[in-house]
C-alpha positions as CSV (number, residue, x, y, z in Angstrom):
1,M,76.0,145.3,150.7
2,A,72.9,146.6,148.8
3,A,72.7,145.9,145.1
4,T,72.9,149.1,143.2
5,L,72.7,150.1,139.5
6,P,75.7,151.9,137.9
7,L,76.1,155.4,139.2
8,T,74.8,158.2,137.1
9,P,76.4,161.7,136.5
10,P,76.0,164.1,139.4
11,G,72.4,164.8,140.3
12,V,70.9,162.8,137.5
13,I,68.4,159.9,137.7
14,T,67.9,158.4,134.3
15,Q,64.5,158.0,132.7
16,E,65.1,154.3,132.6
17,F,65.0,154.3,136.4
18,R,61.6,155.9,136.3
19,T,59.9,153.5,133.9
20,P,56.5,152.4,135.1
21,H,57.9,149.0,135.9
22,A,60.7,150.5,138.0
23,V,58.3,152.8,139.8
24,R,56.0,149.9,140.6
25,R,58.9,147.9,142.0
26,G,60.0,150.8,144.1
27,V,56.5,151.3,145.5
28,I,56.2,147.7,146.5
29,A,59.7,147.6,148.1
30,G,59.0,150.8,150.0
31,V,55.4,150.1,151.1
32,V,55.1,146.4,151.8
33,G,57.7,146.2,154.5
34,N,56.4,149.4,156.0
35,M,52.9,148.0,156.2
36,L,54.1,144.8,157.9
37,E,56.3,146.7,160.4
38,W,53.4,148.9,161.4
39,Y,51.1,145.9,161.8
40,D,53.5,144.6,164.4
41,F,54.0,147.9,166.1
42,A,50.4,148.9,166.5
43,L,49.2,145.6,168.0
44,F,50.5,146.6,171.3
45,G,48.2,149.6,171.5
46,F,45.1,147.6,170.4
47,F,45.7,145.0,173.1
48,A,46.9,147.4,175.8
49,R,44.2,146.4,178.3
50,Q,45.0,142.6,178.0
51,I,48.8,143.3,178.1
52,G,48.4,145.5,181.2
53,A,46.5,142.7,183.0
54,H,49.1,140.1,182.2
55,F,52.3,142.1,182.7
56,F,51.3,144.9,185.1
57,P,48.6,143.4,187.4
58,A,47.1,145.9,189.8
59,D,44.0,146.4,191.9
60,D,43.2,149.5,190.0
61,P,42.5,148.8,186.2
62,T,43.5,152.4,185.4
63,A,46.9,151.9,186.9
64,S,47.4,148.7,185.0
65,L,46.3,150.5,181.8
66,L,48.6,153.4,182.4
67,A,51.6,151.0,182.9
68,A,50.8,149.3,179.6
69,F,50.5,152.6,177.7
70,G,53.7,153.7,179.4
71,T,55.5,150.7,177.9
72,F,53.8,151.5,174.6
73,A,55.3,155.0,174.9
74,A,58.7,153.7,175.8
75,G,59.0,152.1,172.4
76,F,58.7,155.6,170.9
77,L,61.5,156.9,173.1
78,M,63.8,154.6,171.1
79,R,62.6,156.0,167.8
80,P,65.0,158.9,167.7
81,V,67.8,156.4,168.4
82,G,66.5,154.1,165.6
83,G,66.1,157.2,163.3
84,A,69.7,158.2,164.0
85,L,71.1,154.6,163.5
86,F,69.1,153.7,160.3
87,G,69.4,157.3,159.0
88,W,73.2,156.9,159.2
89,V,72.9,153.6,157.4
90,G,70.7,155.0,154.7
91,D,73.0,158.0,154.1
92,R,76.2,156.0,154.2
93,Y,75.2,152.6,152.6
94,G,72.0,153.3,150.7
95,R,68.3,153.5,151.5
96,K,67.8,149.8,150.8
97,Q,70.1,148.6,153.5
98,A,68.3,150.7,156.1
99,L,65.0,149.1,155.0
100,I,66.3,145.6,155.1
101,W,67.7,145.8,158.6
102,S,64.8,147.7,160.1
103,V,62.3,145.0,159.0
104,L,64.4,142.3,160.7
105,A,64.6,144.3,163.9
106,M,60.8,144.4,164.1
107,A,59.8,140.9,163.2
108,F,61.6,139.0,166.1
109,P,60.6,141.2,169.1
110,S,57.0,141.0,168.0
111,F,57.2,137.2,167.9
112,F,58.7,137.1,171.3
113,I,56.0,139.3,172.8
114,G,53.5,136.7,171.7
115,L,55.5,134.0,173.5
116,L,56.5,135.9,176.7
117,P,55.0,134.6,180.0
118,G,53.1,137.0,182.2
119,A,54.0,138.4,185.6
120,A,52.0,135.5,187.3
121,S,54.6,133.0,185.8
122,I,57.9,134.8,186.0
123,G,57.3,137.8,188.2
124,L,59.3,141.0,187.6
125,A,61.1,139.5,184.7
126,A,57.9,139.6,182.6
127,P,57.5,143.4,182.4
128,V,61.3,143.9,182.1
129,L,61.4,141.6,179.0
130,L,58.3,143.1,177.6
131,L,60.0,146.5,177.9
132,V,63.1,145.2,176.1
133,C,61.0,143.9,173.2
134,R,59.1,147.1,173.0
135,L,62.4,149.2,172.9
136,L,63.6,147.0,170.0
137,Q,60.4,147.6,168.2
138,G,60.8,151.3,168.6
139,L,64.3,151.1,167.3
140,A,63.1,149.4,164.2
141,V,60.2,151.7,163.4
142,G,62.4,154.7,164.0
143,G,64.5,153.6,161.1
144,E,61.7,152.4,158.9
145,Y,59.2,155.1,158.3
146,M,61.3,158.0,157.1
147,A,63.8,155.7,155.3
148,S,60.9,154.3,153.2
149,A,59.5,157.8,152.7
150,V,62.9,159.1,151.3
151,F,63.2,156.0,149.2
152,L,59.8,156.6,147.6
153,V,60.1,160.4,147.1
154,E,63.6,160.2,145.5
155,G,62.3,157.6,143.0
156,A,59.3,159.6,142.0
157,P,58.6,160.5,138.3
158,P,58.7,164.3,137.6
159,G,55.7,166.1,139.1
160,R,54.5,163.2,141.2
161,R,56.6,163.4,144.3
162,G,53.6,164.1,146.5
163,L,51.6,161.2,145.2
164,M,54.7,158.9,145.3
165,G,55.6,159.9,148.9
166,S,52.1,159.3,150.0
167,W,52.6,155.5,149.5
168,G,54.7,155.6,152.8
169,P,51.8,156.6,155.0
170,I,49.5,154.4,153.0
171,G,51.7,151.4,153.9
172,A,51.7,152.5,157.6
173,S,48.0,153.0,157.7
174,A,47.4,149.7,155.9
175,G,49.6,148.0,158.5
176,I,47.8,149.5,161.4
177,L,44.5,148.7,159.6
178,L,45.6,145.1,159.4
179,G,46.5,145.1,163.1
180,S,43.1,146.6,163.9
181,A,41.4,144.1,161.7
182,A,43.3,141.2,163.4
183,G,42.2,142.6,166.8
184,A,38.6,142.8,165.7
185,M,38.7,139.2,164.3
186,V,40.2,137.8,167.5
187,N,37.6,139.6,169.5
188,A,34.8,138.4,167.2
189,A,36.0,134.7,167.1
190,M,36.7,134.3,170.9
191,S,35.0,135.1,174.2
192,P,36.4,138.1,176.1
193,E,37.8,135.6,178.6
194,A,39.7,133.7,175.9
195,V,41.0,136.9,174.4
196,S,42.3,138.1,177.7
197,A,43.8,134.7,178.6
198,W,45.7,133.9,175.4
199,G,43.9,135.1,172.2
200,W,45.7,138.4,172.2
201,R,49.0,136.6,171.5
202,I,47.9,135.2,168.1
203,P,48.4,138.4,166.1
204,F,51.9,138.9,167.6
205,L,53.0,135.4,166.7
206,A,51.8,135.9,163.1
207,G,54.0,139.0,163.0
208,L,57.1,136.9,162.3
209,A,55.7,135.6,159.0
210,V,54.6,139.0,157.8
211,G,58.0,140.6,158.7
212,L,59.9,137.9,156.9
213,G,57.7,138.5,153.9
214,G,58.7,142.1,153.8
215,L,62.4,141.1,154.0
216,A,62.0,138.8,151.0
217,I,60.5,141.6,148.9
218,R,63.2,144.2,149.7
219,R,66.2,142.0,149.3
220,H,65.7,141.7,145.5
221,Y,65.2,145.4,144.7
222,L,67.9,147.2,142.8
223,E,68.6,150.8,144.1
224,R,70.2,153.5,141.9
225,V,72.1,156.2,143.8
226,P,73.2,159.6,142.5
227,H,77.0,160.1,142.0
228,Q,77.7,162.5,144.8
229,P,80.1,162.7,147.8
230,V,78.7,160.7,150.7
231,A,78.7,162.6,154.1
232,K,81.5,161.3,156.2
233,S,79.5,161.9,159.4
234,P,75.8,162.3,158.4
235,L,74.7,162.8,162.0
236,R,77.3,165.5,162.8
237,E,76.5,167.3,159.6
238,A,72.7,167.1,160.2
239,F,73.0,168.6,163.7
240,R,75.6,171.2,162.8
241,A,74.2,172.5,159.5
242,H,70.5,171.6,159.6
243,W,69.3,171.9,163.1
244,R,66.8,174.7,162.2
245,T,65.3,172.5,159.5
246,M,65.0,169.7,162.1
247,L,63.1,172.0,164.5
248,H,60.8,172.9,161.6
249,L,60.2,169.3,160.8
250,V,59.3,168.5,164.5
251,G,56.5,171.1,164.3
252,L,55.3,169.8,161.0
253,A,54.9,166.2,162.3
254,A,53.2,167.1,165.6
255,G,49.6,167.3,164.6
256,G,49.6,164.1,162.5
257,G,51.4,162.2,165.3
258,V,49.2,163.2,168.2
259,G,46.1,163.0,166.1
260,F,46.8,159.5,164.8
261,Y,47.6,157.9,168.1
262,A,44.7,159.6,169.9
263,V,42.1,158.8,167.2
264,F,43.3,155.3,166.2
265,V,45.2,153.8,169.1
266,Y,43.9,155.4,172.3
267,A,40.3,155.8,171.0
268,T,39.5,152.1,171.1
269,T,40.2,152.1,174.9
270,W,38.6,155.5,175.3
271,L,35.3,154.3,173.7
272,E,35.2,151.3,176.0
273,Q,35.8,153.4,179.1
274,I,33.9,156.6,178.3
275,A,31.0,155.4,176.1
276,G,30.7,151.8,177.2
277,V,31.3,150.5,173.7
278,A,32.3,146.8,173.5
279,A,35.9,146.1,172.6
280,G,35.0,144.2,169.4
281,T,32.7,147.0,168.2
282,A,35.3,149.7,169.0
283,L,37.9,147.9,167.0
284,G,35.6,147.3,164.1
285,L,34.7,151.0,163.9
286,N,38.3,151.9,164.3
287,T,39.1,149.6,161.3
288,A,36.5,151.3,159.2
289,A,37.8,154.8,160.1
290,L,41.4,153.7,159.3
291,G,40.2,152.6,155.9
292,L,39.2,156.2,155.2
293,T,42.8,157.3,155.6
294,L,43.7,155.2,152.6
295,V,41.6,157.6,150.6
296,A,42.7,160.8,152.2
297,V,46.5,160.1,152.1
298,P,47.0,159.7,148.3
299,T,44.4,162.5,147.6
300,A,46.4,164.9,149.7
301,G,49.7,163.8,148.0
302,W,48.1,164.3,144.6
303,A,46.7,167.7,145.5
304,S,50.0,168.9,146.8
305,D,51.6,168.2,143.4
306,R,49.1,170.5,141.8
307,V,48.5,173.4,144.3
308,G,51.6,173.1,146.5
309,R,52.5,171.6,149.8
310,R,51.9,174.6,152.0
311,P,48.2,175.2,151.2
312,V,47.2,171.6,151.5
313,L,49.0,171.1,154.8
314,A,47.8,174.4,156.3
315,L,44.2,173.7,155.4
316,S,44.3,170.2,156.8
317,A,46.0,171.1,160.0
318,G,43.8,174.1,160.5
319,A,40.6,172.1,160.0
320,L,41.8,169.5,162.5
321,T,42.5,172.2,165.1
322,L,39.0,173.5,164.8
323,L,37.1,170.1,164.5
324,A,39.0,167.9,167.0
325,Y,36.7,168.7,169.9
326,P,33.3,168.5,168.1
327,C,34.3,165.3,166.3
328,M,35.4,163.6,169.6
329,A,32.2,164.9,171.2
330,L,30.2,163.0,168.6
331,M,32.2,159.8,169.3
332,A,31.6,160.2,173.0
333,R,27.8,159.7,172.4
334,G,28.6,156.0,172.0
335,D,26.2,155.1,169.2
336,V,27.6,153.6,166.0
337,P,26.5,156.4,163.6
338,S,27.9,159.1,165.8
339,I,31.2,157.3,166.2
340,L,31.5,156.7,162.5
341,L,30.8,160.3,161.7
342,G,33.2,161.8,164.3
343,Q,36.0,159.3,163.8
344,G,35.6,159.2,160.0
345,A,35.9,163.0,159.8
346,L,39.0,162.9,162.0
347,A,40.4,160.1,159.9
348,L,40.1,162.2,156.7
349,L,41.9,165.2,158.2
350,I,44.7,163.2,159.8
351,G,45.1,161.2,156.6
352,A,45.5,164.4,154.6
353,I,48.2,165.6,157.0
354,L,50.1,162.3,156.9
355,G,49.8,162.0,153.1
356,I,51.7,165.3,152.5
357,L,54.3,165.0,155.2
358,P,56.8,162.7,153.4
359,V,57.3,164.9,150.4
360,T,57.2,168.1,152.4
361,M,59.9,166.9,154.7
362,A,62.1,165.4,152.0
363,E,62.1,168.6,150.0
364,L,63.5,170.5,153.0
365,A,66.7,168.5,153.4
366,P,69.8,167.8,151.1
367,W,70.4,164.4,149.6
368,R,73.7,163.6,151.4
369,V,72.1,163.8,154.9
370,R,68.4,163.5,154.1
371,C,67.8,160.2,155.8
372,S,69.5,161.4,159.0
373,V,67.8,164.8,159.1
374,L,64.3,163.4,158.4
375,S,64.6,160.4,160.6
376,I,65.9,162.2,163.7
377,A,63.4,165.1,163.4
378,Y,60.4,163.1,162.7
379,N,61.1,160.5,165.3
380,L,61.8,163.2,168.0
381,S,58.4,164.6,167.3
382,I,56.7,161.3,167.4
383,A,58.6,160.1,170.5
384,V,57.9,163.2,172.5
385,L,54.4,163.9,171.3
386,G,52.8,161.1,169.2
387,G,53.9,158.0,171.1
388,T,53.1,159.4,174.5
389,T,49.6,160.4,173.4
390,P,47.8,157.3,174.7
391,M,49.5,157.6,178.1
392,V,49.0,161.4,178.2
393,A,45.3,161.1,177.1
394,A,44.6,158.5,179.7
395,W,46.3,160.6,182.4
396,L,44.3,163.7,181.3
397,V,41.0,161.9,181.5
398,A,41.9,160.6,185.0
399,R,43.3,163.9,186.2
400,T,40.7,166.3,184.8
401,H,37.7,164.0,185.0
402,S,36.9,165.3,181.5
403,A,36.3,162.8,178.8
404,M,37.0,165.5,176.2
405,S,40.5,166.5,177.4
406,P,42.2,164.3,174.7
407,A,40.5,166.4,172.1
408,V,42.0,169.6,173.4
409,Y,45.5,167.9,173.3
410,V,44.9,167.0,169.6
411,A,43.8,170.5,168.8
412,L,46.9,172.1,170.4
413,A,49.3,169.7,168.5
414,S,47.5,170.3,165.1
415,G,47.7,174.1,165.8
416,L,51.5,173.7,166.0
417,T,51.5,171.9,162.7
418,F,49.4,174.7,161.2
419,A,51.8,177.3,162.4
420,A,54.8,175.3,161.0
421,A,53.0,174.9,157.7
422,L,52.9,178.7,157.3
423,F,56.7,178.8,157.2
424,L,57.1,176.3,154.4
425,P,58.8,177.5,151.1
426,R,56.7,178.7,148.3
427,S,58.3,176.2,145.9
428,A,60.4,173.1,146.3
429,R,61.0,172.1,142.7
430,H,64.7,171.6,143.0
431,S,66.3,168.3,142.2
432,L,66.2,166.0,145.2
433,T,69.5,164.4,144.1
434,K,71.4,167.7,143.8
435,E,72.9,169.5,146.7
436,F,70.4,171.5,148.6
437,E,68.9,174.5,146.7
438,A,67.2,177.1,148.9
439,A,63.6,177.5,147.9
440,R,61.9,180.8,147.5
441,F,59.5,181.9,150.2
442,R,56.3,183.7,149.8
């Protein structure tokens, strides 16, 4: 069972809990495991072409790639299940327990993907086992992201919820950045033939060590919980009493999810196929663009603490809706300056959306079922929209014969987030540890 500090009076978190030392420990516990899990999860997208060749061999490279991206998307279909499972754990037994079990559920499947023989060796069993590993990864990530976001926002000092919550997407972006950097290093150190033959497995094998590192950090963190009645059935209460909130959260998460997986996961393959950019160059540029999100995410969180969640999110989503097409058109030129400019601008806008989402979503749900409400809604949005983006984008390009069709898809999703942002409350300054207080609307 999670180690906890003595319970406080109803709805109260003591000042001692929010000392700078306690805040730093909370940030480390919430971010590091998140970063390591997303490193493991994103590798699949970066090496989709090599995985497709090994596990889904076909005469048509597009068919092989679509099969690999389909398996990538399948992991996201498990995210709502993982969100429900780990959300229930977080609401019933504490946020820390959800974080510990989710990091374990990620480390081992990633390691096994690195060891798994291809279809040439074991036939149909290879793609089946790969799918099982991917489903387990999706289960783990479904429980990780929102649990860590809730953990961080609830432990924030007064007036700094937005900035504190932004550490969640910082961890996720840093993890994907680490995965992108690992892919770029492997491609730089080896010939394309060696990478395709076996080099792509190295980052997956290293995932076990980084996952166990996250476990070691989280096990020793002490979690304080408010003295309130725990929901007997968090999932039932979430669906019965807060389904409208969950629908709202699905819309809020749409633009960031589709934008992220189009611009940072699918784009590496897209640049190779559409613009003829070498794999190593595409991953290097992708890594540089991901680095910009580490600036945009905390900036948006900080700004939301000062001017409000709604204006920051609406401005960011509206700008992404308008600029998705011209920015991807720049990237399609294929020269390094144009790719950096287009992908960099998209990175800043997507980072701003992701940076404000944790606090925005946490402030819309009550403490007793917060993990369940946020995990289910967010993961439904990412499963249906975000995780399927690489597959949908590849299909759109093949179907429409338009290299720019993924940009239209990003614009539509960010338009949905813009509309959802307009319905956010004017203020959400209620205590996150008290029962839900309805916020006033403009």
